[in-house]
N, C-alpha and C positions, 0 to 999 in steps of 0.2 A: 397683113391683109385685113381690111375693114369688114366687120360683120354687120351687114346692112340690116338684117333681121333684128339683131339686138339693139342697134341704134334706133330703129323705128319704134320698137317696144319702149325703149327708154324715153324717147321724145313724147310718146303718148302718155306715159306715166308722169312725166314732168309737167306736161300741159294740164293734165287732170289735177296734179298737186297744187298748181298755182290758181286753180279754180276755173280753167277754161273748159268750154264745151268742145270736146274733140270731134264732134260731128258738125260743128258750125262750118258754113261754106268756106270762109277764109282760112280755117284751121285744118280742115280734114286732110288736105294734101301736104301739110307741113312735115309730118314724119318722113315722107318720101323725099321732100326737098332737102331736109336736114341731112338725110343719109347721103344724097348726092353731093351736098356741100362738103361733108366729111371726107369723101374721096378726094376732093380738091385740096382742102385745108390741111389734111394730114397725110397727103400723098408722099411725103418724104420718109415716113416711118418704114424702116426695113430697106431703104435705099442707101447706096454707098457712093461717096463722092468719087471713088476711083473710076466709076463709069464715065465721068466727065474729064477727069484730070490725067487719065492714063495715056491719052493720045497727045504727044508733044512733038515739037518741031525744033530742029537744031537752029541755034542762033549764035552769031558771033557777037551780037550786042548783049552786053551784060550790065547795061544801065537800067535804072529803075523803070518799071512799067506800073502805071497807075490807071486803074479803071474806077471811075467814081460815079456816084449817083445811081447805083443799082437799086431800083425800087424792090422792096420786099414786104411781104405780109406774113405775120406769124400769129400764134395764139399763146397767150400767157398760160403756163401750166398751173398757176395758182388759182386763177379765176375763170379760165376758159373764155377770156375776152381777147379780141385782137390787139396786136401792136403792129405798127407799120412805120416804114421810113425808108432811109437810104443807107446802103452799104458802100464803103469805099475800100478797095483792095490795092495795096502797093506791094510789089515784090521785085527782088533783084534776081534776074535769071542766073542760072549756073550752066550756061551753054545750051539751054533749051527753054522754050516758051510753050505756052498752051494757047489754043484759040481763045479769043476774048470772050466769046459766048460761054465758054466752059467755066469761066469765073462766075458769071451770073447764074449758071446752072448749079454750081456748087453752093451758092447762097441759097437757092431754092431747096436743095436736098435737105439742108439743116433747118431752114425757116419753116418748112411745111411739116411741122410736128409740134406737139405741145412743148413749150420751151421757155427759158428765160433769156433775156438779151445778153447777159454776161456770158452764159455758156455758148450761145449761138456765135458770138464773136470769136471765142476761143476755138470752137469746133471748126470754123471756116479756116482760121489761120493754121491750125494743126493739120488739117487735111491737105492744104496747099504745101506745107512743109514736108509731109509724108510722101505725097504722090508726085509733086513737081520737083522737090528737092532743090529749091532755090537757095541763094546765099542768105536770104532773109525775107520776111513778110511782115506787113503791118495791115491789120484790118481795123477799120473804124466804122461804127454803126451809130446812127442817130435815129431815134424812133419816138413816136407818141404812143402811149399805152392807154387804151380805153379803160383799163381798170383804175387808172388815175384820173382820166378825163370825165368819165360819165358816172362814176360811183366813188365811194370813199371820200377822198379829199376834194374831188370835183374841180380839177384845175386843167381845163382843156387848153391845148396848145403847148403844154409843158413837154419838153423833149429830154430824153435820156440819151447820153452819149457814152459809149464804151469803146475802148480800143485795146488791142493786144498786139504786142511786138514779139517776133521770134527771130532768131539768127542775128544778123548784123544790125537789124533795127533795135534789138535789145540793148546793144552796147554803144551804138553810135547815135547820140542825141541829135546830131546834125541831120541825120537821115529822117528822124521823126519830124524835126522842124521843117525839112523840105516838103514832106507830105502835108503837114498842116498848112504850109504856105500855098501849096498847089490846090488845096481844098478851099 
């Protein structure tokens, strides 16, 4: 649960610390706006992917399912700056499938918290393995990190790619190759 009062206090202190006049017209409502924004950006804290992955449907098709280009936004836990990009999820059903929107909602559960991309990728794969119990899953994420684009090394447009394989995707390189080819 987000503590809006503490967030507003912290934002006021931060603005004062960088030399801003917190009573200035353009700034005076900023603590309220940041508090509202935090409810959105960090809405995944305390949520569980089982809410989305527990409703499944029987399926005779046990061929690979690929959902690609799932847009996500997250916040780097090291700099509290956004990173954003696309997630791609492939899984091999084990006689049950999940509604396609549930995969995107699973991405949101983990993306909407302070995070690093490496852990985000693994958390999504592990949740799908735990709750959907497929024969295997592969999650690939590609993202631009504003902590690299607008500060530090200042290299806008640089993408970081991470992927995680579980189950049959770990041992069968041809399955991994098939996903890469489809992407």
